[in-house]
N, CA, C and O atoms as a GROMACS GRO file, in nm:
protein
  256
    1MET      N    1  10.776   9.978   9.235
    1MET     CA    2  10.760   9.854   9.158
    1MET      C    3  10.634   9.866   9.073
    1MET      O    4  10.529   9.910   9.120
    2MET      N    5  10.646   9.827   8.947
    2MET     CA    6  10.531   9.828   8.857
    2MET      C    7  10.462   9.692   8.861
    2MET      O    8  10.526   9.588   8.845
    3ILE      N    9  10.331   9.696   8.881
    3ILE     CA   10  10.251   9.574   8.882
    3ILE      C   11  10.149   9.585   8.771
    3ILE      O   12  10.077   9.685   8.762
    4ASN      N   13  10.141   9.483   8.685
    4ASN     CA   14  10.043   9.479   8.577
    4ASN      C   15   9.948   9.363   8.603
    4ASN      O   16   9.990   9.248   8.617
    5LEU      N   17   9.820   9.395   8.608
    5LEU     CA   18   9.719   9.293   8.635
    5LEU      C   19   9.605   9.303   8.534
    5LEU      O   20   9.573   9.411   8.486
    6LYS      N   21   9.545   9.190   8.503
    6LYS     CA   22   9.426   9.188   8.418
    6LYS      C   23   9.306   9.167   8.510
    6LYS      O   24   9.302   9.073   8.589
    7VAL      N   25   9.207   9.257   8.498
    7VAL     CA   26   9.087   9.251   8.581
    7VAL      C   27   8.967   9.241   8.487
    7VAL      O   28   8.905   9.342   8.454
    8PRO      N   29   8.934   9.118   8.444
    8PRO     CA   30   8.830   9.099   8.342
    8PRO      C   31   8.689   9.135   8.388
    8PRO      O   32   8.600   9.151   8.305
    9SER      N   33   8.668   9.149   8.516
    9SER     CA   34   8.533   9.180   8.566
    9SER      C   35   8.498   9.328   8.555
    9SER      O   36   8.383   9.366   8.581
   10MET      N   37   8.594   9.414   8.517
   10MET     CA   38   8.563   9.556   8.499
   10MET      C   39   8.488   9.576   8.368
   10MET      O   40   8.537   9.537   8.262
   11VAL      N   41   8.369   9.636   8.375
   11VAL     CA   42   8.288   9.654   8.254
   11VAL      C   43   8.247   9.799   8.229
   11VAL      O   44   8.194   9.830   8.122
   12CYS      N   45   8.271   9.888   8.325
   12CYS     CA   46   8.227  10.027   8.308
   12CYS      C   47   8.320  10.121   8.384
   12CYS      O   48   8.409  10.077   8.457
   13ASN      N   49   8.299  10.250   8.365
   13ASN     CA   50   8.382  10.349   8.434
   13ASN      C   51   8.361  10.345   8.585
   13ASN      O   52   8.451  10.382   8.660
   14GLY      N   53   8.244  10.302   8.629
   14GLY     CA   54   8.220  10.285   8.772
   14GLY      C   55   8.313  10.179   8.831
   14GLY      O   56   8.364  10.195   8.942
   15CYS      N   57   8.333  10.072   8.756
   15CYS     CA   58   8.425   9.967   8.798
   15CYS      C   59   8.568  10.022   8.809
   15CYS      O   60   8.639   9.993   8.905
   16VAL      N   61   8.607  10.100   8.711
   16VAL     CA   62   8.740  10.160   8.710
   16VAL      C   63   8.759  10.247   8.834
   16VAL      O   64   8.861  10.238   8.902
   17THR      N   65   8.659  10.330   8.864
   17THR     CA   66   8.666  10.418   8.981
   17THR      C   67   8.674  10.336   9.110
   17THR      O   68   8.753  10.368   9.199
   18THR      N   69   8.594  10.231   9.120
   18THR     CA   70   8.594  10.146   9.239
   18THR      C   71   8.732  10.083   9.262
   18THR      O   72   8.783  10.086   9.373
   19VAL      N   73   8.790  10.028   9.157
   19VAL     CA   74   8.920   9.962   9.168
   19VAL      C   75   9.028  10.065   9.202
   19VAL      O   76   9.110  10.042   9.291
   20LYS      N   77   9.028  10.177   9.131
   20LYS     CA   78   9.129  10.281   9.155
   20LYS      C   79   9.120  10.335   9.297
   20LYS      O   80   9.221  10.348   9.366
   21ASP      N   81   8.998  10.366   9.342
   21ASP     CA   82   8.979  10.419   9.477
   21ASP      C   83   9.023  10.319   9.583
   21ASP      O   84   9.084  10.357   9.684
   22ALA      N   85   8.994  10.192   9.562
   22ALA     CA   86   9.032  10.089   9.659
   22ALA      C   87   9.185  10.079   9.671
   22ALA      O   88   9.238  10.069   9.781
   23ILE      N   89   9.253  10.083   9.557
   23ILE     CA   90   9.400  10.074   9.559
   23ILE      C   91   9.459  10.196   9.628
   23ILE      O   92   9.548  10.182   9.712
   24VAL      N   93   9.411  10.314   9.594
   24VAL     CA   94   9.466  10.438   9.652
   24VAL      C   95   9.434  10.449   9.801
   24VAL      O   96   9.513  10.504   9.878
   25THR      N   97   9.319  10.397   9.842
   25THR     CA   98   9.285  10.396   9.985
   25THR      C   99   9.383  10.307  10.061
   25THR      O  100   9.428  10.341  10.170
   26HIS      N  101   9.415  10.193  10.001
   26HIS     CA  102   9.509  10.097  10.063
   26HIS      C  103   9.653  10.148  10.058
   26HIS      O  104   9.729  10.131  10.153
   27GLU      N  105   9.689  10.211   9.948
   27GLU     CA  106   9.826  10.257   9.925
   27GLU      C  107   9.822  10.398   9.867
   27GLU      O  108   9.824  10.415   9.745
   28PRO      N  109   9.816  10.500   9.954
   28PRO     CA  110   9.796  10.639   9.908
   28PRO      C  111   9.900  10.691   9.808
   28PRO      O  112   9.869  10.780   9.729
   29ASN      N  113  10.021  10.637   9.810
   29ASN     CA  114  10.124  10.684   9.719
   29ASN      C  115  10.125  10.610   9.585
   29ASN      O  116  10.208  10.639   9.499
   30ALA      N  117  10.034  10.517   9.568
   30ALA     CA  118  10.030  10.438   9.444
   30ALA      C  119   9.985  10.525   9.327
   30ALA      O  120   9.900  10.612   9.342
   31ILE      N  121  10.044  10.500   9.213
   31ILE     CA  122  10.003  10.564   9.088
   31ILE      C  123   9.930  10.455   9.008
   31ILE      O  124   9.990  10.355   8.970
   32VAL      N  125   9.802  10.476   8.984
   32VAL     CA  126   9.718  10.374   8.922
   32VAL      C  127   9.674  10.419   8.783
   32VAL      O  128   9.624  10.530   8.766
   33ASP      N  129   9.695  10.333   8.684
   33ASP     CA  130   9.650  10.359   8.549
   33ASP      C  131   9.566  10.238   8.505
   33ASP      O  132   9.611  10.124   8.512
   34ILE      N  133   9.444  10.266   8.460
   34ILE     CA  134   9.354  10.157   8.420
   34ILE      C  135   9.304  10.180   8.278
   34ILE      O  136   9.255  10.287   8.245
   35ASP      N  137   9.319  10.076   8.195
   35ASP     CA  138   9.267  10.078   8.058
   35ASP      C  139   9.146   9.984   8.055
   35ASP      O  140   9.160   9.862   8.057
   36LEU      N  141   9.028  10.043   8.050
   36LEU     CA  142   8.905   9.964   8.055
   36LEU      C  143   8.892   9.872   7.933
   36LEU      O  144   8.845   9.759   7.945
   37ASP      N  145   8.933   9.920   7.816
   37ASP     CA  146   8.920   9.839   7.694
   37ASP      C  147   8.998   9.707   7.703
   37ASP      O  148   8.947   9.602   7.664
   38SER      N  149   9.119   9.714   7.755
   38SER     CA  150   9.201   9.592   7.767
   38SER      C  151   9.188   9.528   7.905
   38SER      O  152   9.241   9.420   7.931
   39LYS      N  153   9.115   9.598   7.995
   39LYS     CA  154   9.094   9.552   8.133
   39LYS      C  155   9.226   9.536   8.208
   39LYS      O  156   9.241   9.449   8.294
   40GLN      N  157   9.321   9.622   8.172
   40GLN     CA  158   9.456   9.617   8.229
   40GLN      C  159   9.470   9.723   8.338
   40GLN      O  160   9.435   9.839   8.319
   41VAL      N  161   9.520   9.680   8.454
   41VAL     CA  162   9.545   9.769   8.566
   41VAL      C  163   9.696   9.773   8.589
   41VAL      O  164   9.758   9.670   8.612
   42THR      N  165   9.753   9.893   8.583
   42THR     CA  166   9.896   9.911   8.608
   42THR      C  167   9.910   9.995   8.734
   42THR      O  168   9.852  10.103   8.745
   43VAL      N  169   9.988   9.944   8.829
   43VAL     CA  170  10.005  10.013   8.956
   43VAL      C  171  10.154  10.030   8.984
   43VAL      O  172  10.230   9.933   8.983
   44ASP      N  173  10.194  10.154   9.008
   44ASP     CA  174  10.331  10.183   9.050
   44ASP      C  175  10.324  10.205   9.200
   44ASP      O  176  10.271  10.306   9.247
   45THR      N  177  10.377  10.110   9.278
   45THR     CA  178  10.357  10.110   9.422
   45THR      C  179  10.470  10.038   9.495
   45THR      O  180  10.546   9.962   9.436
   46GLU      N  181  10.479  10.065   9.624
   46GLU     CA  182  10.571   9.992   9.711
   46GLU      C  183  10.503   9.867   9.767
   46GLU      O  184  10.570   9.779   9.822
   47ALA      N  185  10.370   9.858   9.754
   47ALA     CA  186  10.294   9.744   9.807
   47ALA      C  187  10.324   9.619   9.725
   47ALA      O  188  10.368   9.627   9.610
   48SER      N  189  10.300   9.504   9.784
   48SER     CA  190  10.324   9.378   9.713
   48SER      C  191  10.212   9.351   9.613
   48SER      O  192  10.101   9.403   9.627
   49GLU      N  193  10.242   9.270   9.514
   49GLU     CA  194  10.141   9.233   9.415
   49GLU      C  195  10.025   9.160   9.482
   49GLU      O  196   9.909   9.181   9.448
   50ALA      N  197  10.058   9.075   9.579
   50ALA     CA  198   9.954   9.000   9.650
   50ALA      C  199   9.857   9.094   9.723
   50ALA      O  200   9.736   9.071   9.722
   51SER      N  201   9.910   9.200   9.784
   51SER     CA  202   9.821   9.291   9.857
   51SER      C  203   9.734   9.372   9.762
   51SER      O  204   9.619   9.402   9.795
   52ILE      N  205   9.786   9.408   9.646
   52ILE     CA  206   9.706   9.481   9.547
   52ILE      C  207   9.596   9.389   9.493
   52ILE      O  208   9.482   9.432   9.477
   53LYS      N  209   9.629   9.264   9.466
   53LYS     CA  210   9.527   9.168   9.420
   53LYS      C  211   9.418   9.152   9.526
   53LYS      O  212   9.299   9.146   9.493
   54GLN      N  213   9.458   9.146   9.652
   54GLN     CA  214   9.363   9.131   9.762
   54GLN      C  215   9.267   9.249   9.768
   54GLN      O  216   9.147   9.231   9.788
   55VAL      N  217   9.320   9.369   9.750
   55VAL     CA  218   9.237   9.490   9.753
   55VAL      C  219   9.134   9.486   9.640
   55VAL      O  220   9.018   9.520   9.661
   56ILE      N  221   9.176   9.445   9.521
   56ILE     CA  222   9.087   9.441   9.405
   56ILE      C  223   8.977   9.336   9.426
   56ILE      O  224   8.860   9.361   9.397
   57THR      N  225   9.014   9.219   9.477
   57THR     CA  226   8.913   9.116   9.500
   57THR      C  227   8.820   9.152   9.615
   57THR      O  228   8.705   9.110   9.617
   58ALA      N  229   8.870   9.231   9.711
   58ALA     CA  230   8.787   9.272   9.824
   58ALA      C  231   8.671   9.362   9.781
   58ALA      O  232   8.568   9.368   9.849
   59VAL      N  233   8.687   9.433   9.669
   59VAL     CA  234   8.578   9.519   9.619
   59VAL      C  235   8.495   9.447   9.513
   59VAL      O  236   8.416   9.509   9.443
   60GLY      N  237   8.514   9.315   9.501
   60GLY     CA  238   8.426   9.234   9.418
   60GLY      C  239   8.472   9.206   9.276
   60GLY      O  240   8.392   9.162   9.193
   61HIS      N  241   8.599   9.231   9.247
   61HIS     CA  242   8.648   9.206   9.111
   61HIS      C  243   8.742   9.087   9.108
   61HIS      O  244   8.802   9.050   9.208
   62THR      N  245   8.753   9.028   8.989
   62THR     CA  246   8.843   8.913   8.972
   62THR      C  247   8.974   8.958   8.908
   62THR      O  248   8.975   9.048   8.824
   63VAL      N  249   9.081   8.894   8.948
   63VAL     CA  250   9.214   8.927   8.895
   63VAL      C  251   9.271   8.802   8.830
   63VAL      O  252   9.269   8.694   8.889
   64GLU      N  253   9.322   8.818   8.708
   64GLU     CA  254   9.388   8.704   8.640
   64GLU      C  255   9.537   8.719   8.649
   64GLU      O  256   9.610   8.634   8.598
   0.00000   0.00000   0.00000
């Protein structure tokens, strides 16, 4: 399932790495693509959208 989320709190490549690592730690088979300019996070995963949002907020970022 493809999940598209906007994460406006990402401001640097460190943020991108933090978000990507958190998602992959939670869901090792997830394919994560992040566009920092548009603050768009695309995740191809079996996990629910709610659980991916939870992972992102757990590392200190906001999800719209």
